[in-house]
C-alpha positions as CSV (number, residue, x, y, z in Angstrom):
1,M,38.5,-228.9,-28.3
2,Y,37.6,-232.4,-28.9
3,F,36.3,-231.8,-32.2
4,Y,39.5,-229.8,-33.1
5,G,41.3,-232.5,-31.9
6,T,39.6,-235.2,-33.9
7,G,39.7,-233.3,-37.0
8,E,43.6,-232.9,-36.7
9,R,43.8,-236.5,-36.2
10,L,41.9,-237.3,-39.2
11,G,43.4,-234.7,-41.7
12,Q,42.0,-232.4,-44.2
13,E,41.9,-235.1,-46.8
14,Q,39.7,-237.4,-44.6
15,L,37.3,-234.7,-43.6
16,G,36.7,-233.8,-47.0
17,N,36.1,-237.2,-48.4
18,W,33.5,-238.0,-45.5
19,A,31.8,-234.5,-45.9
20,R,31.2,-235.6,-49.5
21,I,30.3,-239.1,-48.8
22,L,27.5,-237.9,-46.5
23,G,26.3,-235.3,-49.1
24,F,28.0,-232.1,-48.6
25,G,29.8,-230.0,-51.3
26,R,27.2,-231.1,-54.2
27,T,23.4,-230.6,-54.7
28,T,21.0,-233.0,-53.2
29,G,19.1,-233.2,-56.6
30,I,15.7,-231.8,-55.3
31,D,13.3,-231.1,-58.3
32,L,13.8,-227.3,-57.7
33,P,15.9,-224.9,-59.9
34,G,18.9,-222.9,-58.4
35,E,19.9,-225.5,-55.6
36,C,23.2,-224.6,-54.0
37,A,26.1,-227.1,-53.6
38,G,27.3,-225.7,-50.5
39,L,31.3,-225.7,-50.0
40,I,33.7,-228.0,-48.7
41,P,37.1,-226.4,-48.9
42,N,40.3,-227.7,-49.9
43,P,43.9,-226.7,-50.4
44,D,43.4,-226.3,-54.2
45,W,40.5,-224.3,-53.6
46,K,42.0,-222.0,-51.1
47,R,44.9,-221.6,-53.5
48,A,42.4,-220.5,-56.2
49,R,40.7,-218.2,-54.0
50,A,43.0,-215.1,-54.9
51,S,42.6,-215.6,-58.5
52,R,39.0,-216.0,-58.5
53,T,38.9,-212.6,-56.2
54,R,41.5,-211.0,-58.7
55,D,39.3,-211.8,-61.7
56,R,36.2,-210.5,-59.9
57,L,38.2,-207.3,-59.0
58,N,39.3,-206.6,-62.6
59,R,35.6,-207.0,-63.6
60,M,34.7,-204.5,-61.1
61,Q,37.3,-202.0,-62.1
62,A,36.6,-202.3,-65.7
63,E,32.9,-201.6,-65.0
64,L,33.7,-198.5,-62.9
65,E,35.7,-197.0,-65.8
66,Y,33.0,-197.5,-68.3
67,T,30.6,-196.2,-66.0
68,L,32.8,-192.9,-65.2
69,E,33.1,-192.6,-69.0
70,E,29.4,-192.6,-69.4
71,I,29.1,-189.8,-67.1
72,R,31.6,-187.7,-68.4
73,D,29.5,-188.2,-71.9
74,I,26.3,-187.3,-70.4
75,S,28.0,-184.4,-68.7
76,R,29.4,-183.2,-72.0
77,L,26.1,-183.6,-73.8
78,S,24.2,-181.8,-71.1
79,P,26.2,-179.7,-68.7
80,K,23.2,-178.4,-66.8
81,G,21.6,-181.9,-66.4
82,S,19.1,-181.7,-69.5
83,S,19.0,-181.4,-73.1
84,T,16.2,-179.8,-75.2
85,V,15.2,-181.7,-78.6
86,Q,13.1,-180.1,-81.6
87,K,10.6,-182.5,-82.9
88,G,8.5,-180.7,-85.8
89,E,6.6,-177.9,-84.0
90,Q,6.6,-179.8,-80.6
91,E,9.6,-179.2,-78.4
92,T,10.4,-182.0,-75.8
93,V,12.8,-181.8,-73.1
94,E,14.9,-184.8,-72.2
95,Q,16.2,-185.1,-68.6
96,P,19.1,-187.1,-68.6
97,S,19.7,-186.1,-65.1
98,A,18.1,-189.3,-63.7
99,D,20.4,-191.4,-65.5
100,L,23.0,-189.4,-64.5
101,G,22.1,-190.1,-60.7
102,L,21.8,-193.8,-61.4
103,R,25.3,-194.0,-62.8
104,K,26.9,-191.8,-60.1
105,A,24.9,-194.1,-57.3
106,R,26.6,-197.3,-59.2
107,V,30.1,-195.6,-59.0
108,E,29.7,-194.9,-55.1
109,Q,28.6,-198.7,-54.9
110,L,31.7,-200.1,-57.1
111,K,34.1,-198.1,-55.2
112,K,32.8,-199.6,-52.0
113,D,32.8,-203.4,-53.6
114,I,36.4,-202.5,-54.9
115,A,37.7,-201.5,-51.5
116,R,36.3,-204.9,-50.1
117,E,37.7,-206.9,-52.8
118,K,40.9,-205.5,-52.5
119,S,40.9,-206.1,-48.9
120,R,39.9,-209.8,-49.4
121,L,42.5,-210.3,-52.1
122,A,45.3,-209.0,-49.8
123,L,44.1,-211.6,-47.3
124,F,43.7,-214.6,-49.9
125,E,47.2,-213.7,-51.2
126,S,48.9,-213.7,-47.7
127,E,46.8,-217.1,-46.9
128,R,47.4,-219.2,-49.8
129,A,48.7,-222.1,-47.8
130,W,46.6,-224.9,-46.0
131,V,47.1,-224.4,-42.3
132,P,46.1,-226.5,-39.1
133,G,43.4,-224.0,-38.3
134,D,41.7,-224.6,-41.6
135,T,41.4,-228.2,-40.7
136,R,40.1,-227.4,-37.3
137,N,37.4,-225.2,-38.9
138,M,36.3,-227.8,-40.9
139,A,36.1,-230.2,-38.2
140,I,33.5,-227.9,-36.5
141,G,31.8,-227.0,-39.6
142,Q,33.1,-223.2,-39.6
143,G,35.5,-221.2,-41.5
144,S,34.8,-221.6,-45.4
145,V,32.5,-224.5,-44.9
146,L,29.0,-224.0,-46.3
147,A,26.1,-226.3,-46.1
148,T,22.4,-225.9,-46.9
149,P,19.4,-226.8,-44.3
150,L,18.2,-229.2,-47.0
151,Q,21.6,-231.2,-46.8
152,M,21.6,-231.1,-42.9
153,A,18.0,-232.5,-43.1
154,R,18.8,-235.1,-45.3
155,L,22.0,-236.4,-43.3
156,A,19.6,-236.2,-40.1
157,A,17.1,-238.7,-42.1
158,A,20.1,-240.8,-43.0
159,I,21.0,-241.3,-39.3
160,A,17.2,-242.1,-38.2
161,N,16.7,-244.3,-41.2
162,G,19.7,-246.6,-40.7
163,G,22.3,-245.1,-43.0
164,T,20.3,-244.6,-46.2
165,L,21.0,-241.2,-48.0
166,L,17.8,-240.2,-49.7
167,Q,17.0,-238.3,-52.9
168,P,14.4,-235.4,-52.0
169,H,11.4,-234.6,-53.9
170,L,8.3,-232.3,-53.9
171,L,6.4,-234.8,-55.9
172,L,7.0,-238.4,-56.9
173,R,4.5,-238.8,-59.7
174,S,1.4,-237.8,-60.8
175,S,-1.8,-240.0,-62.1
176,S,-2.5,-237.4,-64.6
177,S,-2.0,-239.0,-68.1
178,T,-0.8,-235.3,-69.6
179,N,2.9,-234.0,-69.1
180,S,1.6,-230.7,-67.7
181,S,4.1,-229.4,-65.2
182,L,1.3,-227.8,-63.2
183,L,-0.3,-230.3,-61.3
184,S,-3.2,-229.4,-58.8
185,G,-6.0,-231.0,-56.9
186,K,-5.9,-234.2,-54.8
187,E,-7.3,-236.3,-57.7
188,R,-4.4,-235.7,-59.9
189,V,-1.8,-236.6,-57.4
190,E,-1.4,-240.4,-56.8
191,S,1.6,-240.3,-54.2
192,R,3.6,-237.6,-52.3
193,A,4.9,-240.3,-49.8
194,G,8.3,-241.8,-49.7
195,L,11.8,-240.9,-51.1
196,K,14.2,-242.3,-53.7
197,P,17.1,-244.0,-51.8
198,E,20.3,-242.6,-53.3
199,R,23.0,-245.2,-51.7
200,K,23.8,-246.6,-48.4
201,L,26.3,-244.9,-46.0
202,P,29.4,-246.6,-45.0
203,V,28.6,-246.1,-41.4
204,S,28.0,-249.1,-38.9
205,P,24.7,-249.7,-37.4
206,A,26.4,-249.7,-34.0
207,N,27.7,-246.1,-34.9
208,L,24.6,-245.0,-36.1
209,E,22.9,-245.9,-32.9
210,V,25.5,-244.0,-30.9
211,L,24.6,-241.0,-33.0
212,R,20.9,-241.3,-32.6
213,R,21.3,-241.7,-28.8
214,A,23.5,-238.6,-28.2
215,M,21.0,-236.7,-30.3
216,R,18.3,-237.9,-28.2
217,D,20.3,-236.6,-25.1
218,V,20.5,-233.1,-26.8
219,V,16.8,-232.8,-26.0
220,S,16.1,-235.3,-23.2
221,G,19.5,-235.0,-21.3
222,R,20.3,-233.0,-18.3
223,Q,23.0,-231.2,-19.9
224,G,21.2,-231.1,-23.4
225,T,21.6,-227.8,-25.5
226,A,17.8,-228.1,-26.6
227,R,16.1,-229.5,-23.4
228,Q,12.8,-228.0,-23.8
229,K,9.7,-229.7,-23.0
230,E,7.9,-228.4,-26.2
231,L,10.6,-230.7,-28.0
232,R,10.5,-233.6,-25.5
233,K,6.8,-234.2,-26.0
234,H,7.6,-235.2,-29.7
235,D,10.8,-237.2,-28.4
236,V,13.0,-235.2,-30.8
237,A,16.4,-236.3,-31.2
238,A,18.5,-233.1,-32.3
239,K,21.8,-231.6,-32.7
240,T,22.0,-228.1,-32.3
241,G,24.6,-225.6,-33.6
242,T,25.9,-221.9,-33.5
243,A,27.6,-220.6,-36.8
244,E,29.5,-217.5,-35.7
245,L,29.3,-214.5,-38.3
246,G,31.6,-212.2,-36.1
247,G,30.9,-209.9,-34.0
248,V,27.8,-210.6,-31.8
249,W,25.9,-212.5,-34.8
250,N,25.5,-215.9,-35.2
251,N,23.0,-218.3,-37.4
252,G,21.3,-220.6,-35.2
253,W,20.7,-223.9,-36.2
254,I,18.7,-227.1,-35.0
255,L,18.7,-230.6,-37.1
256,G,17.3,-233.8,-36.2
257,F,14.4,-236.2,-36.6
258,A,11.0,-237.2,-34.6
259,P,9.7,-239.4,-32.8
260,Y,12.9,-241.0,-31.8
261,G,11.3,-244.6,-31.6
262,A,9.7,-244.5,-34.9
263,P,11.1,-241.4,-36.8
264,Q,8.4,-239.9,-39.4
265,I,10.1,-236.6,-40.1
266,S,13.6,-235.2,-40.4
267,F,14.2,-231.3,-39.9
268,A,16.7,-228.3,-40.0
269,V,15.8,-225.1,-38.8
270,V,18.0,-222.2,-39.1
271,V,17.6,-218.5,-37.7
272,E,19.9,-216.1,-39.4
273,R,21.9,-213.2,-37.8
274,T,20.8,-213.6,-34.6
275,K,22.5,-212.9,-31.1
276,Y,21.3,-216.3,-29.6
277,H,22.5,-219.8,-30.1
278,G,21.0,-222.7,-32.1
279,G,19.0,-224.2,-29.1
280,E,17.5,-221.4,-27.5
281,V,16.4,-219.5,-30.8
282,A,15.9,-222.3,-33.5
283,G,14.3,-224.7,-30.8
284,P,11.2,-222.7,-30.1
285,L,10.5,-222.5,-34.0
286,L,11.2,-226.1,-34.5
287,A,8.6,-227.2,-31.6
288,K,6.0,-224.8,-33.2
289,I,6.5,-226.6,-36.6
290,L,6.2,-230.0,-35.0
291,D,3.2,-229.3,-33.2
292,A,1.6,-228.3,-36.7
293,Y,2.8,-231.6,-38.3
294,F,1.8,-233.8,-35.5
295,G,-1.4,-231.9,-35.1
296,T,-0.6,-231.1,-31.3
297,D,-0.5,-227.9,-29.4
């Protein structure tokens, strides 16, 4: 309820602005292809959902009609599922039944997809306006909000390092004089440590310290949601989360940094489609990761 109330007082626009300042709703720029930006919804995005869904539905219906026409053509050419072709003295028999089966399977899948999209379209048409519930969902990171583990780990690093949002990289540079994109061997790598600062977050040192202490209490406090001795031995500061997927299923999260006094590593661990909460399912996995990183058991 606290976060619902805080979100309502701030409002959608402020929440969205701060989310983007903290690195959400856009890619981090890591040197990998295909990075997702996530999503920070707003009223314009919500109004446009119906149009996007309608376009997708139209494409599916056009594909369905085309595939049904292909099936009719194949059936006319080969009523029994095969056709015979004479080539010189050899007779070869073509079997279009396999193609027919694939197309029929595609039709069944398209029918299911179209039914789903029609339901979504009806929902989106009825919910075009932004309502207070959307703002409350934004405040707790639920609803249509989408974030990647890398974005969350980057935010945890910024909290740990005093407010600098970093540009993540897999490789900073190579000592090789060639431009080869395939780098291997320790002698070719000059440095893998350090990250490029992107910008300083407009958050006061006092507020960052409040966040760090609160995250430490998640692991070390009496009522912490990740109170586990396997994590306390690494002096972990963390935030757990449980993204509800509907029914009994959740995505269990834990993000943070360690050690609290002199941070070396930030992290985000996600366990998808679990019946458990973030601390109880992602926490033990994090402990194993940190054991490996720090060389402990």
